[in-house]
Short mmCIF file of the C-alpha atoms (twelve columns), coordinates in Angstrom:
data_MODEL
# 
_entry.id   MODEL 
# 
loop_
_atom_site.group_PDB 
_atom_site.id 
_atom_site.type_symbol 
_atom_site.label_atom_id 
_atom_site.label_alt_id 
_atom_site.label_comp_id 
_atom_site.label_asym_id 
_atom_site.label_seq_id 
_atom_site.Cartn_x 
_atom_site.Cartn_y 
_atom_site.Cartn_z 
_atom_site.pdbx_PDB_model_num 
ATOM 1   C CA . UNK A 1   107.165 -322.625 58.846  1 
ATOM 2   C CA . UNK A 2   109.470 -319.972 60.243  1 
ATOM 3   C CA . UNK A 3   107.388 -317.136 58.087  1 
ATOM 4   C CA . UNK A 4   104.096 -318.504 59.579  1 
ATOM 5   C CA . UNK A 5   104.620 -318.238 63.047  1 
ATOM 6   C CA . UNK A 6   105.328 -314.436 63.232  1 
ATOM 7   C CA . UNK A 7   102.471 -313.984 60.571  1 
ATOM 8   C CA . UNK A 8   100.072 -315.817 63.150  1 
ATOM 9   C CA . UNK A 9   100.973 -313.929 66.112  1 
ATOM 10  C CA . UNK A 10  100.638 -310.263 64.264  1 
ATOM 11  C CA . UNK A 11  96.859  -311.286 63.315  1 
ATOM 12  C CA . UNK A 12  96.547  -312.831 66.961  1 
ATOM 13  C CA . UNK A 13  97.585  -309.399 68.148  1 
ATOM 14  C CA . UNK A 14  95.823  -307.005 65.797  1 
ATOM 15  C CA . UNK A 15  92.498  -309.030 66.720  1 
ATOM 16  C CA . UNK A 16  93.164  -308.561 70.494  1 
ATOM 17  C CA . UNK A 17  93.542  -304.638 69.711  1 
ATOM 18  C CA . UNK A 18  90.391  -304.549 67.657  1 
ATOM 19  C CA . UNK A 19  88.503  -306.405 70.421  1 
ATOM 20  C CA . UNK A 20  89.622  -304.469 73.043  1 
ATOM 21  C CA . UNK A 21  88.916  -301.118 71.175  1 
ATOM 22  C CA . UNK A 22  85.625  -302.218 70.582  1 
ATOM 23  C CA . UNK A 23  84.789  -303.300 74.153  1 
ATOM 24  C CA . UNK A 24  85.928  -300.536 75.558  1 
ATOM 25  C CA . UNK A 25  82.816  -297.796 75.048  1 
ATOM 26  C CA . UNK A 26  80.684  -300.470 76.660  1 
ATOM 27  C CA . UNK A 27  82.742  -300.723 79.495  1 
ATOM 28  C CA . UNK A 28  83.184  -297.054 80.179  1 
ATOM 29  C CA . UNK A 29  80.762  -294.161 79.008  1 
ATOM 30  C CA . UNK A 30  82.870  -291.352 78.101  1 
ATOM 31  C CA . UNK A 31  80.118  -289.234 77.585  1 
ATOM 32  C CA . UNK A 32  78.491  -289.648 81.189  1 
ATOM 33  C CA . UNK A 33  78.662  -286.604 83.468  1 
ATOM 34  C CA . UNK A 34  79.881  -288.753 86.271  1 
ATOM 35  C CA . UNK A 35  82.915  -289.922 84.409  1 
ATOM 36  C CA . UNK A 36  83.931  -286.543 83.742  1 
ATOM 37  C CA . UNK A 37  83.132  -285.414 87.156  1 
ATOM 38  C CA . UNK A 38  85.417  -288.317 88.850  1 
ATOM 39  C CA . UNK A 39  88.401  -287.621 86.185  1 
ATOM 40  C CA . UNK A 40  88.451  -284.086 87.206  1 
ATOM 41  C CA . UNK A 41  87.968  -284.752 90.922  1 
ATOM 42  C CA . UNK A 42  91.230  -287.177 90.733  1 
ATOM 43  C CA . UNK A 43  93.317  -285.780 88.065  1 
ATOM 44  C CA . UNK A 44  95.325  -282.280 88.487  1 
ATOM 45  C CA . UNK A 45  92.798  -279.538 87.580  1 
ATOM 46  C CA . UNK A 46  93.559  -278.127 84.048  1 
ATOM 47  C CA . UNK A 47  94.161  -274.288 83.538  1 
ATOM 48  C CA . UNK A 48  91.752  -274.467 80.633  1 
ATOM 49  C CA . UNK A 49  88.672  -272.690 81.069  1 
ATOM 50  C CA . UNK A 50  85.751  -275.062 81.138  1 
ATOM 51  C CA . UNK A 51  82.063  -273.965 81.110  1 
ATOM 52  C CA . UNK A 52  79.535  -275.087 83.809  1 
ATOM 53  C CA . UNK A 53  77.879  -278.344 83.052  1 
ATOM 54  C CA . UNK A 54  74.137  -278.221 82.865  1 
ATOM 55  C CA . UNK A 55  72.771  -280.887 85.337  1 
ATOM 56  C CA . UNK A 56  69.367  -281.995 86.709  1 
ATOM 57  C CA . UNK A 57  68.114  -282.690 90.172  1 
ATOM 58  C CA . UNK A 58  68.928  -286.335 89.794  1 
ATOM 59  C CA . UNK A 59  72.358  -285.972 88.478  1 
ATOM 60  C CA . UNK A 60  73.201  -283.361 91.270  1 
ATOM 61  C CA . UNK A 61  72.412  -286.044 93.834  1 
ATOM 62  C CA . UNK A 62  74.831  -288.366 92.235  1 
ATOM 63  C CA . UNK A 63  77.581  -286.045 91.685  1 
ATOM 64  C CA . UNK A 64  77.278  -284.699 95.296  1 
ATOM 65  C CA . UNK A 65  77.358  -288.390 96.541  1 
ATOM 66  C CA . UNK A 66  80.590  -288.696 94.236  1 
ATOM 67  C CA . UNK A 67  82.123  -285.806 95.555  1 
ATOM 68  C CA . UNK A 68  82.320  -286.858 98.940  1 
ATOM 69  C CA . UNK A 69  85.050  -288.903 98.224  1 
ATOM 70  C CA . UNK A 70  87.205  -286.083 97.050  1 
ATOM 71  C CA . UNK A 71  88.786  -282.905 98.089  1 
ATOM 72  C CA . UNK A 72  87.923  -280.816 95.365  1 
ATOM 73  C CA . UNK A 73  85.499  -277.726 95.378  1 
ATOM 74  C CA . UNK A 74  82.015  -277.492 93.494  1 
ATOM 75  C CA . UNK A 75  80.382  -274.611 92.819  1 
ATOM 76  C CA . UNK A 76  76.510  -275.016 92.090  1 
ATOM 77  C CA . UNK A 77  74.230  -272.320 90.688  1 
ATOM 78  C CA . UNK A 78  70.491  -272.551 90.900  1 
ATOM 79  C CA . UNK A 79  68.552  -270.225 88.738  1 
ATOM 80  C CA . UNK A 80  65.475  -269.855 86.483  1 
ATOM 81  C CA . UNK A 81  65.842  -269.223 83.088  1 
ATOM 82  C CA . UNK A 82  62.662  -266.760 82.799  1 
ATOM 83  C CA . UNK A 83  64.062  -264.694 85.485  1 
ATOM 84  C CA . UNK A 84  66.160  -261.454 84.133  1 
ATOM 85  C CA . UNK A 85  68.277  -261.492 87.504  1 
ATOM 86  C CA . UNK A 86  69.286  -265.154 86.738  1 
ATOM 87  C CA . UNK A 87  70.185  -264.540 83.356  1 
ATOM 88  C CA . UNK A 88  72.564  -261.450 84.736  1 
ATOM 89  C CA . UNK A 89  73.887  -263.924 87.337  1 
ATOM 90  C CA . UNK A 90  74.683  -266.804 84.900  1 
ATOM 91  C CA . UNK A 91  76.788  -265.051 82.670  1 
ATOM 92  C CA . UNK A 92  78.850  -263.688 85.620  1 
ATOM 93  C CA . UNK A 93  78.868  -267.622 86.768  1 
ATOM 94  C CA . UNK A 94  80.352  -268.339 83.414  1 
ATOM 95  C CA . UNK A 95  83.033  -265.702 84.027  1 
ATOM 96  C CA . UNK A 96  83.642  -267.278 87.220  1 
ATOM 97  C CA . UNK A 97  84.129  -270.744 85.808  1 
ATOM 98  C CA . UNK A 98  86.912  -269.415 83.225  1 
ATOM 99  C CA . UNK A 99  88.618  -267.667 86.298  1 
ATOM 100 C CA . UNK A 100 88.693  -270.445 88.898  1 
ATOM 101 C CA . UNK A 101 89.142  -273.574 86.189  1 
ATOM 102 C CA . UNK A 102 90.048  -275.368 89.487  1 
ATOM 103 C CA . UNK A 103 86.559  -275.309 90.964  1 
ATOM 104 C CA . UNK A 104 83.758  -277.484 89.276  1 
ATOM 105 C CA . UNK A 105 81.113  -275.515 88.180  1 
ATOM 106 C CA . UNK A 106 77.324  -276.783 87.971  1 
ATOM 107 C CA . UNK A 107 74.137  -275.229 86.750  1 
ATOM 108 C CA . UNK A 108 70.807  -276.336 87.706  1 
ATOM 109 C CA . UNK A 109 67.426  -274.652 86.106  1 
ATOM 110 C CA . UNK A 110 64.890  -275.126 88.798  1 
ATOM 111 C CA . UNK A 111 62.407  -276.527 86.040  1 
ATOM 112 C CA . UNK A 112 64.504  -279.588 85.969  1 
ATOM 113 C CA . UNK A 113 64.565  -280.521 89.685  1 
ATOM 114 C CA . UNK A 114 61.672  -281.160 92.266  1 
ATOM 115 C CA . UNK A 115 61.226  -278.548 94.905  1 
ATOM 116 C CA . UNK A 116 62.304  -281.337 97.564  1 
ATOM 117 C CA . UNK A 117 65.760  -281.000 95.931  1 
ATOM 118 C CA . UNK A 118 66.160  -277.661 96.201  1 
ATOM 119 C CA . UNK A 119 64.799  -277.792 99.816  1 
ATOM 120 C CA . UNK A 120 67.643  -280.417 100.699 1 
ATOM 121 C CA . UNK A 121 70.124  -277.821 99.479  1 
ATOM 122 C CA . UNK A 122 68.671  -275.040 101.710 1 
ATOM 123 C CA . UNK A 123 67.740  -273.134 98.480  1 
ATOM 124 C CA . UNK A 124 64.751  -270.631 99.168  1 
ATOM 125 C CA . UNK A 125 65.320  -268.346 96.545  1 
ATOM 126 C CA . UNK A 126 66.540  -267.780 93.101  1 
ATOM 127 C CA . UNK A 127 69.353  -267.177 92.139  1 
ATOM 128 C CA . UNK A 128 71.918  -268.913 94.610  1 
ATOM 129 C CA . UNK A 129 75.263  -270.086 94.354  1 
ATOM 130 C CA . UNK A 130 76.170  -272.669 96.647  1 
ATOM 131 C CA . UNK A 131 79.758  -273.859 97.170  1 
ATOM 132 C CA . UNK A 132 80.093  -277.510 98.571  1 
ATOM 133 C CA . UNK A 133 83.510  -279.008 99.857  1 
ATOM 134 C CA . UNK A 134 83.712  -282.319 101.589 1 
ATOM 135 C CA . UNK A 135 83.599  -280.752 104.973 1 
ATOM 136 C CA . UNK A 136 81.860  -277.519 104.330 1 
ATOM 137 C CA . UNK A 137 78.876  -275.953 102.633 1 
ATOM 138 C CA . UNK A 138 78.501  -272.333 102.166 1 
ATOM 139 C CA . UNK A 139 75.755  -270.215 100.357 1 
ATOM 140 C CA . UNK A 140 76.332  -266.972 98.976  1 
ATOM 141 C CA . UNK A 141 74.483  -264.205 100.501 1 
ATOM 142 C CA . UNK A 142 75.555  -260.518 99.194  1 
ATOM 143 C CA . UNK A 143 75.396  -258.595 96.075  1 
ATOM 144 C CA . UNK A 144 75.708  -260.156 92.683  1 
ATOM 145 C CA . UNK A 145 78.353  -258.015 91.105  1 
ATOM 146 C CA . UNK A 146 81.462  -259.801 89.907  1 
ATOM 147 C CA . UNK A 147 83.814  -258.423 92.438  1 
ATOM 148 C CA . UNK A 148 81.747  -259.797 95.274  1 
ATOM 149 C CA . UNK A 149 81.558  -262.988 93.828  1 
ATOM 150 C CA . UNK A 150 85.097  -263.055 93.522  1 
ATOM 151 C CA . UNK A 151 85.743  -262.372 97.206  1 
ATOM 152 C CA . UNK A 152 83.096  -265.105 97.996  1 
ATOM 153 C CA . UNK A 153 85.316  -267.579 96.133  1 
ATOM 154 C CA . UNK A 154 88.374  -266.732 97.689  1 
ATOM 155 C CA . UNK A 155 87.088  -266.647 101.217 1 
ATOM 156 C CA . UNK A 156 85.407  -270.018 100.736 1 
ATOM 157 C CA . UNK A 157 88.302  -271.986 99.141  1 
ATOM 158 C CA . UNK A 158 91.217  -270.030 99.557  1 
ATOM 159 C CA . UNK A 159 91.965  -270.121 95.859  1 
ATOM 160 C CA . UNK A 160 93.197  -267.250 93.862  1 
ATOM 161 C CA . UNK A 161 91.681  -266.873 90.239  1 
ATOM 162 C CA . UNK A 162 94.073  -267.609 87.375  1 
ATOM 163 C CA . UNK A 163 93.040  -264.978 85.269  1 
ATOM 164 C CA . UNK A 164 91.076  -261.600 85.757  1 
ATOM 165 C CA . UNK A 165 87.802  -260.912 83.622  1 
ATOM 166 C CA . UNK A 166 86.325  -257.308 83.583  1 
ATOM 167 C CA . UNK A 167 82.649  -257.610 83.963  1 
ATOM 168 C CA . UNK A 168 80.987  -256.232 80.785  1 
ATOM 169 C CA . UNK A 169 79.133  -252.944 80.736  1 
ATOM 170 C CA . UNK A 170 75.567  -253.314 80.764  1 
ATOM 171 C CA . UNK A 171 73.915  -251.751 77.787  1 
ATOM 172 C CA . UNK A 172 71.243  -249.261 78.071  1 
ATOM 173 C CA . UNK A 173 68.263  -250.790 75.879  1 
ATOM 174 C CA . UNK A 174 65.141  -251.854 77.479  1 
ATOM 175 C CA . UNK A 175 65.729  -255.335 76.819  1 
ATOM 176 C CA . UNK A 176 69.177  -255.406 78.345  1 
ATOM 177 C CA . UNK A 177 68.889  -253.551 81.326  1 
ATOM 178 C CA . UNK A 178 67.147  -256.447 83.165  1 
ATOM 179 C CA . UNK A 179 64.683  -254.450 84.968  1 
ATOM 180 C CA . UNK A 180 66.639  -250.958 85.229  1 
ATOM 181 C CA . UNK A 181 63.284  -248.954 86.489  1 
ATOM 182 C CA . UNK A 182 65.352  -245.700 86.819  1 
ATOM 183 C CA . UNK A 183 66.275  -246.079 83.118  1 
ATOM 184 C CA . UNK A 184 62.487  -246.877 82.012  1 
ATOM 185 C CA . UNK A 185 61.392  -243.685 84.026  1 
ATOM 186 C CA . UNK A 186 63.978  -241.428 82.462  1 
ATOM 187 C CA . UNK A 187 62.892  -242.574 79.091  1 
ATOM 188 C CA . UNK A 188 59.287  -242.012 79.976  1 
ATOM 189 C CA . UNK A 189 58.110  -245.650 79.759  1 
ATOM 190 C CA . UNK A 190 54.627  -246.545 80.932  1 
ATOM 191 C CA . UNK A 191 53.691  -248.736 83.354  1 
ATOM 192 C CA . UNK A 192 51.813  -251.001 80.832  1 
ATOM 193 C CA . UNK A 193 55.280  -251.338 78.545  1 
ATOM 194 C CA . UNK A 194 57.176  -251.890 81.731  1 
ATOM 195 C CA . UNK A 195 54.612  -254.787 82.801  1 
ATOM 196 C CA . UNK A 196 54.893  -256.352 79.279  1 
ATOM 197 C CA . UNK A 197 58.805  -256.187 79.297  1 
ATOM 198 C CA . UNK A 198 59.201  -257.063 82.771  1 
ATOM 199 C CA . UNK A 199 56.260  -258.174 84.652  1 
ATOM 200 C CA . UNK A 200 58.016  -259.850 87.636  1 
ATOM 201 C CA . UNK A 201 59.551  -256.663 88.763  1 
ATOM 202 C CA . UNK A 202 56.076  -254.835 88.587  1 
ATOM 203 C CA . UNK A 203 54.797  -257.522 90.631  1 
ATOM 204 C CA . UNK A 204 57.888  -257.567 93.077  1 
ATOM 205 C CA . UNK A 205 57.216  -253.512 93.304  1 
ATOM 206 C CA . UNK A 206 53.700  -254.070 94.298  1 
ATOM 207 C CA . UNK A 207 54.795  -256.676 96.999  1 
ATOM 208 C CA . UNK A 208 57.032  -254.321 98.485  1 
ATOM 209 C CA . UNK A 209 54.351  -251.595 98.801  1 
ATOM 210 C CA . UNK A 210 51.999  -254.036 100.373 1 
ATOM 211 C CA . UNK A 211 54.590  -254.880 102.536 1 
ATOM 212 C CA . UNK A 212 55.417  -251.344 103.387 1 
ATOM 213 C CA . UNK A 213 51.369  -250.601 103.947 1 
ATOM 214 C CA . UNK A 214 51.163  -253.530 106.477 1 
ATOM 215 C CA . UNK A 215 53.976  -252.153 108.198 1 
ATOM 216 C CA . UNK A 216 52.977  -248.635 108.363 1 
ATOM 217 C CA . UNK A 217 49.266  -249.360 108.883 1 
ATOM 218 C CA . UNK A 218 49.540  -250.426 112.446 1 
ATOM 219 C CA . UNK A 219 51.740  -247.317 113.348 1 
ATOM 220 C CA . UNK A 220 49.065  -244.816 111.818 1 
ATOM 221 C CA . UNK A 221 46.232  -246.784 113.648 1 
ATOM 222 C CA . UNK A 222 48.068  -246.193 116.786 1 
ATOM 223 C CA . UNK A 223 48.842  -242.635 116.449 1 
ATOM 224 C CA . UNK A 224 45.105  -242.039 115.232 1 
ATOM 225 C CA . UNK A 225 43.947  -243.869 118.468 1 
ATOM 226 C CA . UNK A 226 46.061  -241.249 120.367 1 
ATOM 227 C CA . UNK A 227 44.772  -238.451 118.633 1 
ATOM 228 C CA . UNK A 228 41.092  -239.538 119.157 1 
ATOM 229 C CA . UNK A 229 41.969  -240.009 122.766 1 
ATOM 230 C CA . UNK A 230 43.698  -236.697 123.362 1 
ATOM 231 C CA . UNK A 231 40.753  -234.645 121.605 1 
ATOM 232 C CA . UNK A 232 37.784  -236.458 122.400 1 
ATOM 233 C CA . UNK A 233 37.720  -235.678 126.046 1 
ATOM 234 C CA . UNK A 234 38.222  -231.988 125.336 1 
ATOM 235 C CA . UNK A 235 35.037  -232.021 123.468 1 
ATOM 236 C CA . UNK A 236 32.020  -230.243 125.255 1 
ATOM 237 C CA . UNK A 237 29.427  -232.691 124.964 1 
ATOM 238 C CA . UNK A 238 26.925  -230.740 127.192 1 
ATOM 239 C CA . UNK A 239 26.370  -228.224 124.157 1 
ATOM 240 C CA . UNK A 240 25.453  -231.360 121.734 1 
ATOM 241 C CA . UNK A 241 22.879  -232.344 124.634 1 
ATOM 242 C CA . UNK A 242 21.358  -228.803 124.632 1 
ATOM 243 C CA . UNK A 243 21.109  -228.688 120.900 1 
ATOM 244 C CA . UNK A 244 19.529  -232.055 120.793 1 
ATOM 245 C CA . UNK A 245 16.964  -230.911 123.361 1 
ATOM 246 C CA . UNK A 246 16.235  -227.483 121.462 1 
ATOM 247 C CA . UNK A 247 15.461  -229.499 118.357 1 
ATOM 248 C CA . UNK A 248 13.215  -231.844 120.223 1 
ATOM 249 C CA . UNK A 249 11.474  -228.841 121.518 1 
ATOM 250 C CA . UNK A 250 11.088  -227.774 117.770 1 
ATOM 251 C CA . UNK A 251 9.722   -230.858 116.669 1 
ATOM 252 C CA . UNK A 252 6.948   -230.712 119.324 1 
ATOM 253 C CA . UNK A 253 5.953   -227.277 118.845 1 
ATOM 254 C CA . UNK A 254 5.488   -227.672 115.326 1 
ATOM 255 C CA . UNK A 255 2.420   -229.789 114.630 1 
ATOM 256 C CA . UNK A 256 3.593   -232.089 111.625 1 
ATOM 257 C CA . UNK A 257 0.054   -233.613 111.339 1 
ATOM 258 C CA . UNK A 258 -1.681  -230.383 111.232 1 
ATOM 259 C CA . UNK A 259 0.691   -228.740 108.493 1 
ATOM 260 C CA . UNK A 260 0.165   -232.000 106.547 1 
ATOM 261 C CA . UNK A 261 -4.176  -231.440 106.972 1 
ATOM 262 C CA . UNK A 262 -3.577  -227.629 105.785 1 
ATOM 263 C CA . UNK A 263 -1.582  -228.723 102.709 1 
ATOM 264 C CA . UNK A 264 -4.158  -231.315 101.672 1 
ATOM 265 C CA . UNK A 265 -7.113  -228.903 101.993 1 
ATOM 266 C CA . UNK A 266 -5.279  -226.011 100.081 1 
ATOM 267 C CA . UNK A 267 -4.632  -228.956 97.337  1 
ATOM 268 C CA . UNK A 268 -8.122  -230.182 97.426  1 
ATOM 269 C CA . UNK A 269 -9.397  -226.472 97.318  1 
ATOM 270 C CA . UNK A 270 -7.548  -225.562 94.158  1 
ATOM 271 C CA . UNK A 271 -8.519  -228.808 92.727  1 
ATOM 272 C CA . UNK A 272 -12.208 -228.026 92.830  1 
ATOM 273 C CA . UNK A 273 -11.780 -224.303 91.681  1 
ATOM 274 C CA . UNK A 274 -9.925  -225.856 88.833  1 
ATOM 275 C CA . UNK A 275 -12.632 -228.213 87.854  1 
ATOM 276 C CA . UNK A 276 -15.260 -225.356 88.766  1 
ATOM 277 C CA . UNK A 277 -13.625 -223.167 86.220  1 
ATOM 278 C CA . UNK A 278 -13.323 -225.954 83.858  1 
ATOM 279 C CA . UNK A 279 -17.185 -226.788 83.683  1 
ATOM 280 C CA . UNK A 280 -17.799 -222.872 83.178  1 
ATOM 281 C CA . UNK A 281 -15.369 -222.792 80.295  1 
ATOM 282 C CA . UNK A 282 -16.979 -226.010 78.834  1 
ATOM 283 C CA . UNK A 283 -20.660 -224.597 79.108  1 
ATOM 284 C CA . UNK A 284 -19.610 -221.303 77.425  1 
ATOM 285 C CA . UNK A 285 -17.787 -223.004 74.653  1 
ATOM 286 C CA . UNK A 286 -20.812 -225.233 74.247  1 
ATOM 287 C CA . UNK A 287 -23.286 -222.007 74.319  1 
ATOM 288 C CA . UNK A 288 -21.350 -220.070 71.715  1 
ATOM 289 C CA . UNK A 289 -21.093 -223.343 69.407  1 
ATOM 290 C CA . UNK A 290 -25.054 -223.541 69.572  1 
ATOM 291 C CA . UNK A 291 -25.594 -219.849 68.582  1 
ATOM 292 C CA . UNK A 292 -23.482 -220.248 65.622  1 
ATOM 293 C CA . UNK A 293 -25.065 -223.442 64.577  1 
ATOM 294 C CA . UNK A 294 -28.766 -221.656 64.637  1 
ATOM 295 C CA . UNK A 295 -27.441 -218.368 62.984  1 
ATOM 296 C CA . UNK A 296 -26.155 -220.566 59.998  1 
ATOM 297 C CA . UNK A 297 -29.667 -222.439 59.955  1 
ATOM 298 C CA . UNK A 298 -31.625 -219.130 59.631  1 
# 
């Protein structure tokens, strides 16, 4: 009896542990983004770099609602995967997540969210970075280099980077320049090749040219009107009137109908003369042919 009681207690404890371990996954989903976001917001920040979390529009709304209960900062990158400027900023955003691990970094592709979500957060252009706190919300406006982004982080949050990472130097290849028009022009790349490599850059340049034309055209129109108003009164319009009167008199002096009749008479006379000549020529040919036949018969 003394040995059975500890043995039964050991079996009961092992069963309790196994049941608790099996029931724990159903109680808390450790793969959930909200779970990790809640843990990071309540626990002390880790100094190990963590990459940005890819989310969609619904997850962003839920995380922002959950974030209102904490005091941590959240940096959200709104980007487009097809845009070369977004790809360049995305690499810098990954670098910022390693430099500021105490800030939660989220990345949202515009194809994974409705336009109403972007409008709700005041995003009207891509790429954009939004720094959110419980009491403040700041959108970045400025250059997209790493130094300017670090200054924006420091001014918005008051935090300092735990480590400094140098920005990688851009390569000189056409594919890696992300729309470096100056490099393409130096290499002598044609417009068709540039359009194939980066059509959005060509379309943006065309849009800028159209905007410049729209701005310049009203100014040029006003200058032309002023030039016309300054030169037209100085023209001697009486001379144009005299020239027109002389032309009318010349037209009246020349009888066009009489000239036309003379031309028709000359044409008819020449036609009749040619007809007479043709008849005489035909009669002479006939007489010659008859003379030849009579001589042959004799």
